[in-house]
C-alpha positions in Angstrom: 1.1 -10.4 -40.2 -1.9 -8.2 -38.6 -0.9 -4.5 -38.4 -0.9 -3.9 -34.9 -1.7 -0.2 -33.8 -0.8 2.1 -31.1 -2.5 1.2 -27.8 -4.9 3.7 -26.7 -5.8 2.4 -23.3 -10.1 3.2 -22.2 -11.0 5.7 -19.5 -11.6 4.4 -16.3 -12.4 5.3 -12.8 -10.0 3.0 -10.8 -11.4 2.3 -7.8 -10.5 -1.4 -6.5 -7.8 -2.2 -4.5 -4.8 -0.4 -6.5 -3.6 0.9 -8.7 -5.5 4.3 -8.3 -6.1 6.5 -11.1 -3.3 8.7 -12.0 -3.7 12.6 -11.4 -3.3 14.2 -14.5 0.4 16.6 -13.6 2.1 12.9 -12.5 1.0 11.5 -16.0 2.4 15.4 -17.3 5.5 15.1 -15.0 6.0 11.2 -17.0 6.2 12.6 -19.8 9.1 15.0 -19.8 12.1 14.6 -21.8 14.0 11.7 -20.2 17.8 12.6 -19.2 20.5 10.6 -18.0 20.5 8.7 -14.7 23.4 10.3 -13.6 23.0 13.6 -15.2 23.6 16.7 -12.5 19.9 17.7 -13.1 18.9 13.8 -12.5 20.9 13.5 -9.2 19.7 16.9 -7.4 16.0 15.5 -8.6 16.8 12.4 -6.7 18.0 14.6 -3.6 14.8 15.8 -3.1 12.9 12.7 -3.8 14.4 11.6 -0.6 13.6 14.4 1.1 10.1 13.7 0.5 10.1 11.0 1.3 11.6 11.3 4.8 8.7 14.0 4.8 5.8 10.9 3.4 7.1 8.2 6.3 8.1 10.6 9.1 11.4 9.6 9.0 15.1 11.3 8.9 16.8 7.8 8.1 19.0 7.9 5.6 18.1 4.8 4.1 15.4 5.7 2.5 15.7 5.3 -1.9 12.5 4.3 -4.2 13.2 0.5 -5.2 13.3 0.4 -9.0 10.5 -2.0 -9.2 7.1 -2.4 -7.9 6.3 -2.4 -4.3 6.5 -6.5 -4.2 10.6 -5.5 -4.8 10.6 -3.0 -2.2 9.2 -6.2 0.5 11.9 -8.1 -0.7 14.3 -6.1 -0.2 13.3 -5.6 3.5 14.0 -9.9 3.9 16.5 -10.2 1.3 18.7 -7.6 3.4 17.4 -8.2 7.1 17.5 -11.7 6.6 20.1 -14.7 6.9 20.1 -18.6 6.7 19.1 -20.0 9.9 17.3 -16.4 11.8 13.7 -16.5 13.1 11.4 -14.7 12.2 7.4 -14.0 13.2 5.6 -13.3 10.7 1.5 -12.5 11.1 -0.9 -13.6 8.4 -4.0 -11.9 8.3 -5.0 -11.7 4.7 -3.3 -12.9 1.3 0.6 -10.5 1.9 1.3 -11.5 5.2 2.0 -15.0 3.8 4.1 -13.5 1.1 6.5 -12.2 3.9 6.6 -15.9 4.7 7.3 -16.7 1.0 10.3 -14.7 1.2 11.6 -16.1 4.8 11.8 -19.2 3.6 13.8 -18.2 0.5 16.2 -16.4 2.1 16.7 -19.4 4.5 15.4 -18.6 8.0 12.0 -19.9 9.7 8.9 -18.5 10.0 7.2 -18.4 12.8 3.4 -18.3 11.7 1.2 -15.8 14.1 -2.3 -16.4 11.9 -5.7 -14.3 12.3 -8.6 -14.2 10.5 -9.1 -12.8 7.2 -10.8 -9.4 7.7 -9.3 -8.9 11.7 -6.3 -6.8 12.4 -3.1 -8.3 13.6 -3.8 -9.3 17.4 -1.2 -8.1 19.7 -1.6 -10.8 22.1 -0.7 -13.4 20.5 2.6 -11.7 18.8 3.7 -11.2 22.6 3.2 -15.2 22.8 5.1 -16.0 20.3 7.3 -14.3 21.3 7.6 -15.2 24.2 7.7 -19.0 22.9 10.8 -18.1 20.6 13.5 -16.0 22.7 15.7 -16.6 19.2 13.5 -15.0 16.7 15.3 -11.6 15.4 12.5 -9.9 13.1 8.6 -9.6 13.7 7.4 -8.7 10.3 3.1 -7.5 9.7 1.1 -6.1 7.3 -0.2 -2.6 8.7 -2.7 -2.5 5.9 -3.7 -6.0 4.9 -5.3 -5.0 0.9 -6.8 -8.0 0.5 -9.0 -7.7 3.3 -9.1 -3.7 4.2 -7.5 -4.6 7.5 -6.0 -1.9 9.6 -2.9 -3.3 12.3 -1.8 -1.1 15.1 1.7 -1.2 13.8 3.0 1.1 17.0 1.7 -1.5 19.4 3.2 -4.0 17.4 6.6 -2.8 17.0 7.6 -2.2 20.4 6.3 -5.6 21.5 8.8 -6.4 19.1 11.5 -4.2 20.6 10.5 -5.6 24.2 12.4 -8.9 22.9 14.9 -7.1 21.3 13.5 -7.9 17.4 13.3 -6.0 14.7 10.1 -5.4 12.7 9.6 -5.1 8.6 6.4 -3.5 7.9 4.5 -3.6 5.0 3.0 -0.6 3.9 2.3 -0.8 0.7 -1.9 0.4 0.8 -1.0 2.8 4.0 1.4 5.4 3.3 -0.5 8.6 2.6 -3.5 7.5 3.5 -3.1 6.3 6.8 -1.1 7.6 10.0 2.2 6.4 9.5 4.8 7.4 11.8 8.7 5.7 11.3 10.3 7.4 13.7 7.6 7.9 16.6 6.9 4.7 16.0 10.7 3.0 15.5 10.0 0.9 12.8 13.0 -0.2 11.5 12.5 -1.7 7.7 9.1 -0.7 5.8 8.1 -0.5 2.1 5.2 0.8 0.3 4.4 1.2 -3.1 3.5 5.0 -5.8 0.2 3.3 -7.1 -1.8 3.8 -4.1 -2.5 6.4 -2.0 0.4 8.2 -3.4 -1.8 8.2 -6.7 1.8 7.3 -9.4 2.0 5.1 -11.9 3.4 1.4 -11.0 6.2 0.9 -11.0 8.3 2.2 -7.5 8.4 1.5 -4.2 9.3 3.7 -1.5 11.2 1.8 1.4 13.3 2.9 4.8 15.7 1.6 6.9 16.6 2.7 10.5 19.7 2.8 12.3 18.7 -0.8 13.8 18.3 -2.0 10.4 21.4 -0.6 9.2 23.4 -2.7 11.4 22.3 -5.6 10.9 22.8 -4.8 7.4 26.3 -4.1 7.6 27.0 -7.0 10.5 25.6 -9.7 7.8 27.5 -13.0 7.6 26.4 -14.2 4.1 26.2 -11.8 1.1 23.1 -10.7 0.2 21.2 -12.8 -1.7 20.5 -10.6 -4.8 22.4 -8.5 -6.1 20.0 -6.1 -7.9 18.1 -5.2 -4.4 21.6 -5.7 -2.1 21.4 -2.8 -0.6 25.2 -1.9 0.1 25.6 -1.7 -3.6 22.3 0.3 -4.5 23.2 3.0 -1.8 26.6 3.7 -3.9 23.7 5.1 -6.2 21.1 6.7 -4.2 23.6 7.9 -1.7 24.4 11.6 -0.4 25.9 14.6 -2.3 26.6 14.6 -6.1 29.4 11.7 -6.4 27.8 8.1 -7.5 28.1 5.3 -8.8 26.7 3.4 -11.6 24.1 0.2 -10.0 21.6 0.4 -12.6 20.3 2.7 -15.4 16.6 4.2 -13.2 13.4 4.2 -14.3 13.7 8.1 -14.8 10.4 9.3 -16.4 8.8 7.0 -13.5 10.8 8.6 -10.9 9.5 12.2 -12.3 5.9 11.1 -11.8 6.5 9.7 -8.1 8.6 12.9 -7.8 5.3 14.8 -8.6 3.3 12.9 -6.5 5.3 13.4 -3.4 5.4 17.6 -4.0 1.4 17.2 -4.4 1.3 15.1 -1.1 3.5 17.9 0.6 1.4 20.7 -0.8 -2.0 19.1 0.9 -0.4 18.3 3.7 0.0 15.1 4.9 -2.2 15.1 8.2 -4.6 16.9 5.6 -4.6 13.9 3.0 -5.0 11.2 5.7 -8.3 12.9 7.3 -9.8 13.2 3.3 -9.2 9.7 3.2 -11.0 9.3 6.6 -13.9 11.6 5.3 -14.1 9.7 2.4 -14.6 6.5 3.9 -17.0 8.3 6.2 -19.1 9.5 3.9 -19.1 5.4 1.2 -19.6 3.7 4.1 -22.7 5.9 4.9 -24.0 5.1 1.5 -22.8 1.0 1.9 -25.1 1.1 5.1 -28.0 2.3 3.6 -27.6 0.1 0.6 -27.5 -2.6 3.0 -24.2 -3.6 2.6 -22.0 -4.8 5.3 -18.2 -4.4 5.6 -16.3 -7.8 6.5 -13.8 -5.5 8.9 -15.1 -4.6 12.4 -15.3 -0.5 12.8 -12.0 0.4 14.6 -9.3 -1.9 12.1 -11.2 -1.0 8.8 -8.7 1.0 6.0 -10.4 4.2 4.6 -8.8 3.7 1.1 -9.9 -0.4 0.9 -13.4 -0.5 2.1 -14.2 -4.4 1.5 -18.2 -5.2 2.0 -20.2 -8.5 1.8 -21.8 -9.4 -1.9 -25.7 -9.0 -1.4 -26.9 -12.9 -1.0 -27.7 -14.7 -4.7 -25.6 -12.1 -6.7 -23.3 -12.8 -9.4 -20.2 -11.8 -8.1 -18.2 -11.2 -11.7 -21.5 -10.2 -13.5 -21.3 -6.9 -11.3 -18.2 -6.4 -11.7 -18.4 -6.9 -15.1 -21.1 -4.5 -15.8 -19.7 -1.7 -14.1 -16.4 -1.7 -16.2 -18.6 -2.2 -19.3 -21.4 0.4 -18.7 -19.4 3.1 -16.5 -15.9 3.1 -16.6 -15.8 1.8 -13.6 -13.5 -0.6 -11.6 -14.2 -2.1 -8.4 -12.0 -5.5 -7.1 -12.9 -9.2 -6.3 -12.0 -10.7 -3.3 -8.8 -13.0 -2.7 -8.0 -16.2 -1.2 -10.9 -17.2 1.2 -13.1 -14.5 0.4 -13.1 -15.1 -3.4 -16.8 -14.4 -4.3 -17.9 -13.1 -1.3 -16.7 -9.6 -1.1 -15.6 -6.7 -3.4 -13.3 -4.2 -2.4 -13.8 -1.0 -3.1 -10.4 1.3 -2.9 -10.6 5.2 -2.0 -7.1 5.9 -2.9 -5.4 9.3 -3.5 -6.7 11.1 -6.6 -9.6 8.7 -6.3 -10.6 9.5 -3.1 -13.0 12.1 -3.9 -16.3 13.3 -2.9 -17.1 12.8 -6.9 -16.0 8.9 -6.8 -18.1 8.3 -4.2 -21.2 9.4 -5.3 -20.5 7.7 -8.8 -19.7 4.4 -7.2 -22.8 4.6 -4.8 -24.8 6.1 -8.4 -23.6 2.9 -10.6 -23.6 0.5 -8.0 -27.2 1.1 -7.1 -27.8 0.5 -10.7 -26.2 -2.9 -11.5 -28.3 -4.2 -8.1 -31.5 -3.2 -8.7 -31.3 -4.6 -12.3 -30.3 -7.9 -10.8 -33.1 -7.4 -8.5 -30.7 -7.6 -5.2 -31.7 -7.5 -2.1 -31.2 -4.0 -1.7 -32.5 -0.2 -0.6 -32.9 1.9 -3.6 -32.6 6.1 -3.6 -31.1 5.5 -0.3 -27.1 5.6 -0.3 -26.4 8.8 -2.5 -28.9 11.1 0.0 -27.0 9.5 2.6 -23.0 9.8 1.6 -24.3 13.4 0.3 -25.1 14.0 4.3 -22.1 13.2 5.3 -20.0 14.7 2.9 -21.8 17.7 3.5 -20.9 17.8 7.7 -17.8 17.3 6.9 -17.5 20.2 4.5 -17.2 19.0 1.1 
């Protein structure tokens, strides 16, 4: 048998669609001594975690916690607890992750009424209004605020209001938006929302913050059928994540992972969430200036672009995989490929959390220009970095 040695990963700069670079403070926090998941000290940390998540989501919802699994489990937590067999759910799809919402609806025994928009465009509120008018018996509207597969940002406030006007709850995917784009759970009246630890929070993957408002909690309590998932059944999970020191065992929490998320949220509080939103926007503006100077065009219309996920078209005649492969091999730089209909047509460049920095903007533009120039791509050389630096200087970086 071959002797297998300790795994030591290479050092990368992660500028794809996630995960983002994990801050050293968070890695250090995750290396702290493991204690029991019912230890009184750990329980105290759990209470702090809920308070920190309230800050990040801009909510006071009591039912706010990190699901002990990645963002996909946060998504499933929302659907299996709120959707019952026979329900009608209006699902907005403008990329990959709206399609996953549809699968969750159907696996819950409900009917998905699809509202589809072109990939790269935000969800069209007019189409949602038409679907609500055509299906007055719909119970829920589900949509992705920040579509990671394209970099499109949809108007969560308007879509939520449309749903509420017709008596529907909303389920919102905020996996890529939490910490990076304005998000007001209480201010916009969002009923159920889920995110992930590995994007703009710069934590390691594996945890999914969720929050449920009073209307969603009422629907959970009024269920006529049991939640189809034992592990994600909130009526059970809350016995562990509820307030106070008396907590019932439900599962062994990922203790060290929760240390990391706690530290990530402490860092978000230290920076200030509005400052985090601004930093992501500022870095996007600098990267945008560099990309456009190179001659690359954005997939998403201006005004609907995610600052933390930049999708640009691949120049004609350029081999997508070859460019990404060279960036990884030569520079240790990871950028993302397109998905679905956009596979081979776009690159997805992330500026999330710790990765959203002036250093990374300049590094990405320098490395990408070098590789594209070597491949004789039709780009303008020598102008991308100065264009980005001009924006950074103007913004005080």
